[in-house]
C-alpha positions as CSV (number, residue, x, y, z in Angstrom):
1,X,46.8,-0.2,-5.4
2,X,44.3,-1.8,-3.1
3,X,41.9,-3.0,-5.7
4,X,40.0,-5.3,-3.3
5,X,38.9,-2.6,-1.0
6,X,37.9,-0.2,-3.8
7,X,36.0,-3.0,-5.5
8,X,34.2,-3.8,-2.2
9,X,33.2,-0.3,-1.4
10,X,31.7,0.7,-4.8
11,X,29.0,-2.1,-5.1
12,X,28.0,-1.4,-1.5
13,X,27.4,2.2,-2.1
14,X,25.5,1.4,-5.3
15,X,23.4,-1.2,-3.5
16,X,22.6,1.3,-0.8
17,X,21.5,3.9,-3.2
18,X,19.4,1.4,-5.2
19,X,17.8,0.1,-2.0
20,X,17.0,3.6,-0.7
21,X,15.5,4.5,-4.2
22,X,13.3,1.4,-4.2
23,X,12.3,2.0,-0.6
24,X,11.3,5.6,-1.3
25,X,9.4,4.6,-4.5
26,X,7.4,1.9,-2.7
27,X,6.7,4.4,0.1
28,X,5.4,6.9,-2.4
29,X,3.2,4.3,-4.1
30,X,1.9,3.2,-0.7
31,X,1.1,6.8,0.3
32,X,-0.6,7.5,-3.0
33,X,-2.7,4.4,-2.8
34,X,-3.7,5.3,0.8
35,X,-4.6,8.8,-0.3
36,X,-6.6,7.4,-3.2
37,X,-8.5,5.0,-0.9
38,X,-9.3,7.9,1.5
39,X,-10.5,10.1,-1.4
40,X,-12.6,7.4,-2.8
41,X,-14.2,6.7,0.6
42,X,-15.1,10.3,1.2
43,X,-16.2,11.0,-2.4
44,X,-18.9,8.3,-2.3
């Protein structure tokens, strides 16, 4: 049983998923804030 390799792969995959999730969330928030700024600019 190669416990070292299994233990190394699992956290890497979890870290990758968490990083992608945070990246997509921040992208969504950025896009929403951009759209809100554009909407506020045109509505005035």
